[in-house]
N, C-alpha and C positions, 0 to 999 in steps of 0.2 A: 637410517634403519640398517643400511648395508654395512656401515662401519660398526654397529653394535654386533651384527652377526659375525664379522670378521674377528672382532675381539672375543666373542664367545667360542669361536673356532679356535682361536690361539689357546684360550684357557683350557679348552678340552684337551687339545694336543699336549700342552704342558703337564696337565694332570696324568694323562694316560702314559707320558714317557718317564714320569718319576717311579723309582721303585718305592714300594710301600711294604710295611710289615704289618700283619694283623696281630691281634692279641694271641698270646701263646695258650691262654687258658680259654677254654670253651665251656661256656655255662649254657643253661637252657634257653636263655633269652637272646643270645646272640645268633645272628643268621650270617652264613658265609656265602657270599655271591661269587660267581666266577667272573673273570675280567671282562669279557664281551657283554655281560649282562650289566655290570657296574658301569660300562661306557655308555650303554643305552640309558640307565638310569640318569647319569649325569646330563647326557643330551636333553632328556625329557625335563629335567629339573631347570636347565637353562632355558629351554623352550617355554616351559611354563611361567618363568620369570619374565620373559620378554613378552608372552601373551598379556600378563597382569599389567604391564607397563602399557602396552597397546591398547588395552581395555580402558585404562585411566584416560589415555589421550582421545580415545573414540568417545568416551562418555563427554569429555570437555567440549569435543567438536559437535556432539548432539545438543548440549546445552546452549552452545553458541548459535546453533542453527535455530533452535526453539526461540531464541530471543530475538533473532533476525525475523523470524515469521510473526511474532507479536509486533515487532516494529512495523513490518509490512502491512501488517491487518491495520494497525492504527492510522498509518499514512493513507490506506484505501479509505478507511472511514471517513477520514477528515476530508478527503478529495470528494467523496461521494456527497458529504454535506455541503461542500462548496458547489458542487454541481446543482444541488437541489436549491441552494440559496440564488445562483444564477438564473435557474429557471423561474423561481418566483419573480425576481427582478424583471426578467423579460416579460413575464405575463403581465405584471402591473405596468410596465411601460407600453405594451401593446394596448392594454385597457384605456390607458391615459391617452394614446394616440387615438383610439377609436372615439373617445369622448369629445376630444378637441375637434376631430373632423366632424362630429355630430353637431357641436355648437357653432362651428364654422358655417356649415350648411344653414343651420337655423338663423344665424345672424345674416347670411346673405339674402335668405328669404324674407326676413323683417326688413331688409334695406330695400328690397324691391318693392315691397308692400307700402313702405313709406314714401319711396319715390312716386309711386303711383297715386297715393293719397295726395302728395304735394302737388302733382300734375293736375289731378281732379279737382283740387281746392283752387288752384290758379286758373283753371279752365272754367269753373264755376264762378270765379270773380269776375272774369272777363265778360262771360255770359251775362252775368248780373249787371255789370256796367253798360254793356251794349243793350240789354233790355231796358235799363233805366234811362238811357239816351233815347231809345226808340218811343219809350212811353212818355217822356217829356215832350217830344216833337208833336 
């Protein structure tokens, strides 16, 4: 941008140092301006052209930033959906773990009951044998 300003300043200096002749015939539509005013008009025109170029570049940057925002929003949306999926997986895994612990406890209880039944059955058999031996005598 600085080099553009240097070139504009150079052009202004070249234009103002040249001698120029105006029209010799003055009609009602022509306007004559004094030299300082012409210099200011030229400066304003050059500044206006620079401002137009800068506006085009700024609008381009704005469009790029808008695209970046859209891209970031889509990435955030996908990450949020992944977080939701991970939370659902975690919930289902914790439910599975609770169910397996519940079944394990139930199986342990059933095993204890079965062992007790086996002991009672074995004890009842022994008592029956001893009772039969005592009755036979």
